[in-house]
C-alpha positions as CSV (number, residue, x, y, z in Angstrom):
1,M,-87.3,15.2,-25.6
2,E,-86.8,16.8,-22.3
3,K,-86.5,13.5,-20.7
4,N,-83.7,12.8,-23.4
5,K,-82.0,16.0,-22.3
6,I,-82.1,15.2,-18.9
7,T,-80.4,11.5,-19.7
8,A,-77.9,13.1,-21.6
9,F,-77.3,15.6,-18.7
10,A,-76.8,12.3,-16.2
11,M,-74.6,10.7,-18.7
12,A,-72.5,13.7,-19.2
13,L,-72.4,13.9,-15.6
14,L,-71.2,10.2,-15.0
15,M,-68.5,10.9,-17.3
16,V,-67.2,14.0,-15.6
17,F,-67.4,11.7,-12.4
18,C,-65.4,9.0,-13.7
19,I,-62.8,11.2,-15.6
20,G,-62.4,12.8,-12.2
21,V,-62.4,9.3,-10.4
22,V,-59.5,8.3,-12.5
23,S,-57.6,11.2,-12.5
24,C,-57.6,11.1,-8.9
25,D,-55.7,7.8,-9.1
26,D,-51.9,8.7,-8.1
27,N,-51.2,6.8,-11.3
28,E,-49.7,4.1,-10.0
29,S,-48.3,1.4,-12.4
30,Y,-49.0,-2.3,-12.1
31,A,-45.5,-3.0,-11.1
32,E,-45.4,-0.5,-8.0
33,K,-48.7,-2.0,-6.9
34,L,-47.2,-5.4,-7.0
35,D,-44.4,-4.1,-5.5
36,K,-46.5,-2.2,-2.2
37,E,-48.4,-5.7,-2.2
38,R,-44.9,-7.6,-1.9
39,K,-43.7,-5.1,1.1
40,A,-47.1,-5.3,2.9
41,S,-47.1,-9.0,2.7
42,N,-43.3,-9.8,3.6
43,A,-43.8,-6.6,6.5
44,F,-46.7,-9.3,8.1
45,L,-45.1,-12.5,7.3
46,S,-41.7,-11.2,9.3
47,G,-43.3,-10.9,12.2
48,Y,-43.8,-15.0,12.0
49,N,-41.6,-18.0,11.4
50,V,-42.4,-18.7,7.8
51,V,-41.7,-22.2,6.2
52,M,-40.9,-22.5,2.7
53,G,-42.7,-25.7,1.8
54,I,-45.2,-28.3,3.2
55,P,-43.7,-30.6,5.4
56,D,-43.1,-34.0,3.9
57,D,-45.3,-35.9,5.9
58,T,-47.9,-33.1,6.1
59,V,-47.8,-33.1,9.9
60,F,-48.5,-29.2,10.7
61,V,-47.1,-27.4,13.9
62,T,-50.6,-25.9,14.6
63,V,-51.7,-22.6,16.5
64,A,-53.5,-24.8,18.9
65,E,-50.0,-26.7,19.8
66,V,-47.6,-23.7,20.0
67,G,-49.9,-20.6,20.0
68,E,-50.6,-18.1,17.0
69,T,-47.1,-16.1,17.1
70,E,-44.8,-19.7,17.3
71,A,-46.9,-21.6,14.8
72,P,-45.3,-20.9,11.3
73,F,-46.6,-19.9,8.0
74,Y,-46.1,-22.6,5.3
75,R,-45.7,-21.0,1.8
76,I,-48.2,-23.4,0.0
77,E,-48.1,-22.0,-3.7
78,P,-45.0,-22.3,-5.3
79,E,-44.8,-18.0,-5.9
80,G,-45.5,-17.2,-2.8
81,N,-48.9,-16.0,-3.4
82,V,-50.4,-18.1,-0.4
83,Y,-49.2,-18.8,2.9
84,M,-51.1,-20.9,5.3
85,Q,-50.8,-21.0,9.2
86,V,-52.9,-24.1,10.3
87,V,-55.3,-23.1,13.4
88,K,-56.7,-26.8,13.4
89,A,-56.1,-29.5,11.0
90,G,-59.6,-30.9,10.9
91,D,-60.4,-34.4,10.1
92,R,-57.4,-35.9,8.0
93,D,-59.8,-38.8,7.0
94,S,-62.6,-36.6,5.7
95,M,-60.8,-34.7,2.9
96,A,-62.3,-32.6,0.1
97,H,-62.7,-34.4,-3.0
98,T,-63.4,-32.2,-6.7
99,G,-66.3,-31.2,-7.0
100,D,-67.2,-31.5,-3.4
101,K,-69.5,-28.5,-2.0
102,I,-67.4,-26.7,0.3
103,Y,-69.0,-24.2,2.8
104,F,-66.8,-21.7,4.5
105,R,-66.9,-19.0,7.4
106,Y,-64.1,-16.3,7.6
107,S,-63.0,-13.1,8.5
108,R,-60.2,-10.9,6.4
109,T,-58.5,-7.7,6.6
110,S,-56.0,-5.8,4.4
111,L,-52.4,-6.0,4.4
112,L,-52.0,-3.0,2.6
113,D,-54.1,-1.2,4.8
114,W,-52.3,-2.6,7.9
115,Y,-48.6,-2.1,6.3
116,E,-49.8,1.8,5.0
117,Y,-52.2,3.0,8.0
118,G,-51.4,0.8,11.0
119,Y,-54.8,-1.0,10.8
120,S,-57.3,-2.1,8.6
121,M,-61.3,-3.1,8.5
122,I,-62.4,-6.7,9.2
123,D,-64.5,-8.0,6.7
124,S,-66.2,-11.4,8.2
125,N,-69.2,-13.3,7.9
126,S,-67.6,-15.5,10.9
127,D,-69.2,-14.9,14.2
128,D,-72.7,-13.3,13.0
129,M,-75.3,-15.9,11.6
130,V,-77.3,-13.4,9.9
131,Y,-74.9,-13.5,7.3
132,S,-74.8,-17.1,5.6
133,S,-71.9,-19.3,4.7
134,R,-70.2,-18.8,1.6
135,H,-69.2,-22.0,-0.6
136,F,-67.4,-23.0,-3.5
137,Y,-66.7,-26.3,-5.6
138,Y,-63.4,-27.8,-4.5
139,N,-61.4,-28.1,-7.6
140,D,-64.0,-27.4,-10.0
141,F,-63.7,-23.3,-11.7
142,S,-66.5,-24.4,-14.4
143,K,-68.9,-22.8,-11.2
144,S,-69.0,-19.3,-10.8
145,A,-69.1,-19.7,-7.0
146,S,-65.4,-21.3,-7.5
147,L,-64.5,-18.5,-9.8
148,T,-65.6,-15.9,-7.2
149,C,-64.2,-17.0,-4.6
150,G,-60.6,-17.3,-6.3
151,M,-58.0,-20.1,-6.0
152,G,-56.3,-19.1,-2.7
153,L,-59.1,-20.1,-0.5
154,Q,-59.2,-23.4,-1.9
155,L,-55.4,-24.3,-1.6
156,P,-55.3,-25.4,1.7
157,L,-57.6,-28.1,1.5
158,Q,-55.0,-30.2,-0.1
159,Y,-53.1,-30.4,3.1
160,V,-56.1,-30.2,5.7
161,G,-59.2,-31.9,6.5
162,I,-62.6,-30.7,6.7
163,N,-63.7,-28.8,9.9
164,S,-60.4,-27.4,9.8
165,E,-59.1,-23.4,10.5
166,V,-56.3,-22.0,8.6
167,N,-54.8,-18.5,8.7
168,L,-53.9,-17.5,5.5
169,V,-52.4,-14.8,3.3
170,I,-53.2,-14.5,-0.3
171,K,-52.0,-12.1,-2.4
172,S,-54.1,-10.6,-5.2
173,Q,-53.9,-13.1,-8.2
174,Y,-54.8,-15.8,-5.9
175,G,-57.6,-13.4,-4.5
176,I,-61.0,-13.1,-5.2
177,D,-61.8,-12.5,-8.6
178,D,-63.1,-8.8,-8.7
179,E,-60.7,-7.5,-6.7
180,I,-57.8,-8.6,-8.4
181,S,-57.1,-5.6,-10.1
182,Y,-56.9,-3.6,-6.6
183,V,-53.8,-6.0,-5.9
184,T,-54.3,-5.9,-2.8
185,P,-53.0,-9.1,-0.4
186,Y,-55.5,-10.2,2.7
187,R,-54.8,-12.1,5.6
188,W,-57.5,-14.2,6.2
189,N,-59.0,-16.7,8.8
190,V,-61.0,-19.7,7.1
191,R,-62.9,-22.4,8.6
192,Y,-64.0,-25.3,6.1
193,F,-67.2,-27.4,6.2
194,K,-69.2,-29.8,4.0
195,S,-72.6,-28.4,5.6
196,A,-73.7,-25.0,6.0
197,L,-74.0,-23.9,9.6
């Protein structure tokens, strides 16, 4: 009996906490969040040359050739949800095929935090070998690893080869599946591999 009272009290306390968290929200509508996401993404991209499509010959100007501020961000998704800057094009003779297990290392920062506060924490598994590489199955969204990573991380592999490196701007709709509701765009640096490192 006493255990049930404690459980009921804990549940009530949890509900009050949840209501408090929800009520602390500034009640932004989804449309307002999308507008902030658009503004943050546009503010970041305004510092770069933006090309509104993929070159016909799929030969990209790379960061290695002209430097980070001169290399363009290419819009690779028609609605403007994903932009790609090619750091290294990788092996064009070794392109990803549907179902290939692709490992990747990344670092990313929130463009919304950068836009609103002038800085953003880095989330990364890029340089620390303590953290394992993540993976997805290219173009196979029947697998949970692919669904979890979202579509935006896979799109560059239509154009660059294995062992490539890209900088990406990915808006929430194409981002990591459990973060979509946060409506936060991210700037990613991603390296793609066929085997784990």
